[in-house]
C-alpha positions as CSV (number, residue, x, y, z in Angstrom):
1,D,162.8,92.2,93.1
2,S,159.3,91.6,93.7
3,S,159.1,89.0,91.5
4,V,161.9,86.7,92.8
5,Q,160.1,84.2,95.2
6,S,161.9,83.1,98.1
7,T,162.4,79.5,98.3
8,P,161.0,77.6,101.4
9,V,162.1,76.0,103.3
10,L,161.5,72.4,104.7
11,V,162.3,72.0,108.3
12,H,162.4,68.7,110.7
13,P,164.1,69.0,114.0
14,G,167.0,66.3,112.8
15,W,168.1,65.5,109.5
16,V,166.1,65.2,106.3
17,V,166.3,61.9,105.3
18,G,164.3,61.0,102.8
19,A,161.3,62.8,100.8
20,A,158.7,61.4,98.8
21,W,156.5,62.5,96.1
22,S,152.8,61.6,95.7
23,P,151.8,60.1,92.4
24,D,149.5,63.1,91.5
25,G,152.9,65.5,92.2
26,G,151.0,67.5,94.3
27,K,152.5,66.3,97.9
28,V,155.8,65.4,99.2
29,V,156.0,63.7,102.6
30,S,159.3,64.0,104.0
31,M,161.1,61.9,106.6
32,S,163.8,62.3,109.3
33,D,165.9,60.1,111.7
34,D,164.0,62.2,114.5
35,G,161.1,59.2,114.3
36,T,159.2,62.5,112.8
37,L,157.2,62.9,108.9
38,Q,155.6,65.8,107.2
39,L,153.1,66.2,105.0
40,W,154.2,69.5,102.2
41,S,152.3,70.4,99.4
42,A,154.2,70.6,95.6
43,D,154.3,74.5,96.1
44,G,156.3,73.8,99.4
45,A,153.4,74.4,102.5
46,L,153.5,72.7,105.3
47,L,149.8,70.8,105.5
48,K,150.6,68.8,108.2
49,S,152.8,67.2,110.9
50,L,151.8,63.4,110.9
51,E,151.3,62.7,114.9
52,V,150.3,58.7,116.0
53,D,147.6,60.9,118.9
54,S,145.1,62.6,118.7
55,S,146.2,66.1,119.9
56,V,146.9,68.9,117.3
57,Q,150.4,69.9,117.4
58,S,152.0,72.9,116.1
59,T,155.8,71.2,116.2
60,P,156.2,67.8,114.8
61,V,155.8,64.8,116.8
62,L,157.6,61.1,117.4
63,V,155.5,59.5,115.1
64,H,158.2,55.9,115.2
65,P,160.4,55.3,117.7
66,G,163.3,54.9,115.8
67,W,164.7,56.1,113.0
68,V,162.6,56.4,109.8
69,V,164.1,55.0,106.7
70,G,160.7,55.6,104.0
71,A,158.2,56.3,103.1
72,A,156.0,55.3,99.8
73,W,152.6,56.3,98.0
74,S,150.0,53.9,97.2
75,P,150.4,54.1,93.2
76,D,146.7,55.4,93.3
77,G,147.8,58.4,95.9
78,G,145.7,57.4,98.6
79,K,148.0,56.0,101.3
80,V,151.1,56.7,102.2
81,V,153.7,53.5,104.7
82,S,156.6,54.7,106.6
83,M,158.7,52.6,107.8
84,S,161.4,52.8,110.5
85,D,164.3,50.7,112.1
86,D,162.8,50.0,115.2
87,G,160.8,47.2,113.0
88,T,156.9,49.7,113.1
89,L,155.2,50.4,110.2
90,R,152.7,53.3,110.3
91,L,150.3,53.7,107.2
92,W,148.7,56.7,106.5
93,S,145.5,58.3,104.6
94,A,147.0,60.8,102.1
95,D,145.6,64.1,104.2
96,G,148.1,62.6,107.7
97,A,145.6,60.5,109.3
98,L,147.2,57.5,110.9
99,L,144.8,54.6,109.7
100,K,147.1,51.7,111.9
101,S,150.3,51.2,113.5
102,L,152.1,47.3,112.5
103,E,154.6,45.5,113.9
104,V,157.4,44.0,112.4
105,D,160.2,41.7,113.7
106,S,163.0,43.8,112.5
107,S,164.2,47.0,111.3
108,V,162.5,47.7,107.9
109,Q,164.4,48.4,105.0
110,S,161.8,49.2,102.1
111,T,157.7,48.5,101.0
112,P,156.9,48.6,98.1
113,W,153.0,48.8,96.9
114,S,151.1,47.0,94.3
115,P,150.3,48.1,91.3
116,D,147.0,47.9,91.8
117,S,147.4,49.6,95.7
118,R,145.7,46.2,98.0
119,F,149.3,44.9,98.7
120,L,152.7,46.1,99.7
121,V,155.3,44.0,101.1
122,S,157.4,44.4,103.9
123,I,161.5,43.7,103.6
124,G,162.9,43.4,106.9
125,G,166.7,43.9,107.6
126,D,166.5,40.3,108.7
127,G,165.9,39.0,105.8
128,G,161.9,38.7,106.2
129,L,159.0,39.8,103.8
130,R,155.5,40.0,104.7
131,L,152.1,41.0,102.8
132,W,149.9,43.1,103.9
133,D,146.6,44.2,102.1
134,A,146.1,47.8,101.6
135,T,143.9,47.7,105.6
136,G,147.2,46.8,107.1
137,T,145.9,43.5,108.0
138,L,149.1,40.8,107.9
139,L,148.5,38.1,105.3
140,K,151.6,36.1,105.0
141,A,155.0,36.3,106.4
142,L,157.1,34.6,102.9
143,E,159.9,32.7,103.8
144,G,162.5,31.6,102.1
145,H,165.9,34.5,102.4
146,T,168.5,33.6,104.8
147,D,169.9,37.1,104.4
148,V,169.1,40.5,103.8
149,V,167.0,41.4,100.8
150,P,168.4,44.3,99.0
């Protein structure tokens, strides 16, 4: 039956551990335990395998040395931050270009954006919180927690 469309299959070399929709619903970024991220259109077409280097790759390459635990779109849809259990954050443009690599002292559990997309906070597995601006500049380490921040 020509009216039946095949469902696109989202493939990573490892386990897909999550996905995040862009605020406008036009794109999805998927993440894997193998350190890869992929950018998809809403209809399931692969737009880009996100890469740390500038070479063109036809297969996904590691963007984090460790497990990618999450990704979050900025509320304005202009950027994506990916986070890993290896203590790294990567800041990406909405089209999948790497803007900046950030290092923290422990695994990163989550990285929420401010409502105006000007700031983000990285929440580490060590209880550490760090305030960053949208360009990836560390503004301040927020102290006071002595354990993991849920």
